C-alpha positions in Angstrom: 0.0 0.0 0.0 1.5 3.3 -1.1 1.5 6.5 1.0 -1.6 7.8 -0.7 -3.6 4.7 0.1 -2.3 4.7 3.7 -3.2 8.4 4.2 -6.7 7.9 2.9 -7.3 4.7 4.9 -6.0 6.4 8.1 -8.2 9.5 7.3 -11.3 7.4 7.1 -10.5 5.5 10.2 -9.8 8.7 12.1 -13.0 10.3 11.0 -14.9 7.2 12.0 -13.3 7.2 15.5 -13.8 10.9 16.0 -17.4 11.1 14.8 -20.5 11.8 16.9 -23.4 10.0 15.3 -25.8 12.0 17.5 -24.7 15.2 15.8 -24.4 13.8 12.3 -28.1 14.0 11.1 -28.3 17.7 12.1 -25.1 18.5 10.3 -26.4 16.7 7.2 -29.7 18.5 7.3 -28.1 21.9 7.7 -25.9 21.4 4.7 -28.7 19.8 2.7 -26.1 17.1 1.9 -26.7 14.0 -0.1 -23.5 12.6 1.6 -24.0 11.7 5.2 -21.8 13.1 7.9 -19.7 11.3 10.5 -20.5 14.1 13.0 -16.9 15.4 13.3 -16.8 19.1 14.5 -14.2 21.3 12.8 -11.8 21.6 15.8 -11.7 17.8 16.1 -11.1 17.5 12.3 -8.3 20.1 12.4 -6.5 18.2 15.1 -6.9 15.0 13.1 -5.6 16.6 9.9 -2.5 18.0 11.6 -1.7 14.5 12.9 -2.4 12.7 9.6 -0.6 15.1 7.3 2.5 15.1 9.5 2.5 11.3 9.6 1.8 10.5 6.0 4.1 12.8 4.0 3.4 13.0 0.3 6.7 13.0 -1.7 5.7 14.8 -4.8 3.0 16.8 -6.6 1.6 13.7 -8.3 0.9 11.9 -5.0 -0.5 15.1 -3.6 -3.0 15.5 -6.4 -3.8 11.7 -6.2 -4.5 11.9 -2.5 -6.8 14.9 -2.9 -8.7 13.2 -5.8 -9.0 9.9 -3.9 -10.4 11.6 -0.8 -12.8 13.6 -2.9 -14.0 11.2 -5.5 -14.3 8.2 -3.3 -15.9 10.0 -0.3 -18.6 8.2 1.6 -19.0 11.0 4.2 -18.9 14.7 3.7 -15.9 15.1 6.1 -13.7 13.1 3.8 -14.2 15.9 1.2 -13.4 18.5 3.9 -10.2 16.6 4.5 -9.4 16.8 0.8 -9.8 20.5 0.8 -7.7 20.7 4.1 -5.0 18.8 2.3 -4.8 21.3 -0.5 -4.1 24.0 2.0 -1.5 22.1 4.1 1.5 24.5 4.5 4.1 21.9 3.6 2.7 21.6 0.1 2.5 25.4 -0.5 5.3 25.0 -3.0 3.0 23.2 -5.3 0.4 25.9 -5.4 0.3 27.3 -8.9 -2.0 27.7 -11.8 -1.5 24.0 -12.9 -3.8 23.1 -10.0 -6.7 25.0 -11.5 -8.2 21.9 -13.1 -8.1 20.1 -9.8 -9.9 23.0 -8.0 -12.3 23.3 -10.9 -13.3 19.7 -10.4 -13.9 20.3 -6.6 -16.0 23.4 -7.4 -18.2 21.9 -10.1 -18.7 18.5 -8.5 -18.9 19.9 -4.9 -21.6 22.4 -6.0 -22.4 23.8 -2.6 -21.2 26.8 -0.6 -19.3 25.0 2.1 -16.9 23.5 -0.4 -16.9 26.3 -3.0 -16.3 29.3 -0.7 -13.3 27.8 0.9 -11.7 26.9 -2.4 -12.6 30.2 -4.0 -11.2 32.4 -1.2 -8.3 30.3 0.1 -7.1 28.5 -3.0 -8.2 30.4 -6.2 -7.7 33.8 -4.7 -4.1 33.3 -3.7 -3.4 31.8 -7.1 -4.9 34.8 -8.8 -2.6 37.2 -6.8 0.4 35.0 -7.6 -0.3 34.5 -11.3 -2.8 37.3 -12.3 -2.5 36.8 -16.0 -2.9 33.0 -16.2 -5.5 32.7 -13.5 -7.3 35.9 -14.4 -7.9 34.7 -17.9 -9.6 31.6 -16.6 -11.7 33.6 -14.1 -12.9 36.0 -16.7 -14.2 33.0 -18.6 -15.9 31.7 -15.4 -17.7 35.0 -15.0 -20.2 33.9 -17.7 -20.0 30.1 -17.4 -23.3 28.2 -17.2 -22.2 26.7 -13.9 -23.2 29.1 -11.1 -20.5 27.8 -8.7 -17.8 28.8 -11.2 -19.5 32.2 -11.4 -19.7 32.5 -7.6 -16.0 31.7 -7.4 -15.1 34.5 -9.9 -17.2 36.9 -7.8 -15.9 36.0 -4.3 -12.3 34.8 -4.9 -10.8 38.2 -4.0 -12.3 38.6 -0.5 -8.8 38.6 1.0 -7.2 40.7 -1.7 -7.5 44.1 -0.2 -5.3 46.5 -2.2 -4.4 43.8 -4.6 -8.0 43.4 -5.8 -8.3 43.2 -9.6 -11.1 45.7 -10.0 -11.5 44.9 -13.7 -12.3 41.3 -12.8 -14.5 42.2 -9.8 -16.5 44.6 -12.0 -16.8 42.1 -14.8 -17.9 39.4 -12.4 -20.6 41.5 -10.9 -21.9 43.2 -14.0 -22.1 39.9 -15.9 -24.3 38.5 -13.1 -26.2 41.6 -12.0 -29.5 40.3 -13.3 -29.2 36.8 -11.8 -31.9 35.8 -9.4 -29.8 33.1 -7.8 -29.4 33.7 -4.1 -25.8 32.5 -3.9 -24.8 34.9 -6.7 -26.6 37.8 -5.3 -25.3 37.1 -1.8 -21.8 36.6 -3.2 -21.9 40.0 -5.1 -22.9 41.8 -1.9 -20.2 39.9 0.1 -17.5 40.8 -2.4 -18.4 44.5 -2.4 -18.7 44.6 1.4 -15.3 43.1 1.8 -13.7 45.5 -0.7 -15.4 48.4 1.1 -13.0 47.8 4.0 -10.2 48.9 1.5 -12.0 51.5 -0.6 -15.4 52.5 0.7 -15.7 55.4 -1.8 -15.3 53.0 -4.7 -18.0 50.7 -3.4 -20.4 53.5 -2.7 -19.8 54.8 -6.3 -20.2 51.3 -7.8 -23.5 50.7 -6.0 -24.8 54.2 -7.1 -23.8 53.5 -10.7 -25.4 50.1 -10.8 -29.1 50.5 -9.9 -29.8 47.0 -11.2 -28.1 45.4 -8.2 -30.5 43.3 -6.2 -31.7 44.6 -2.8 -29.8 41.7 -1.2 -26.5 42.7 -2.9 -26.9 46.4 -2.0 -27.8 45.6 1.6 -24.7 43.4 2.0 -22.4 45.8 0.1 -23.4 48.8 2.3 -23.8 46.9 5.6 -20.8 48.7 7.2 -21.1 52.0 5.3 -24.4 53.3 6.3 
């Protein structure tokens, strides 16, 4: 058994041992998840991942991607997919974070298709890649802005939440304007969230943007101006 299989086997065993079946149904209902939960709270999962990732060291980018794909694609419980996302953010593998991982993250976004997966990947994986490789990643995100998949579009909208002064305003503007008429809750909420976060950096720009875009939904406007009124 290679290190990828040993990591995945240990991860499943650790989740099974750490789970609380009394909590699992409520967690599944809250997330409206087809996959069941083990009932592992995030602090417990964090301790488990630190131990597992330190014990089972992946020697190269290929094994890293293989481990993420195996945890994700073969998951029987939602927490296994959370571990896959946790693995992508493990600090020891930061050297492998570049635009060649976009197809992997795209798979997680499209097949995950829910906010608990997508938002973490968008903000903490895609966002840093955009700031590191603005041309390569920005080109992809400008395409996602009008993609039929709403989770790719939400990713393009919210991926710069942590960007502050490094925010690509052309991308942010394109992402919002292209989706301004969407009635989808997650896109409207995402637009408001992105504007609200950038308002911490440049409140005047956000006020002006909202004033210049009367087509923004009430939800988006309320979120955008939450801390500016």
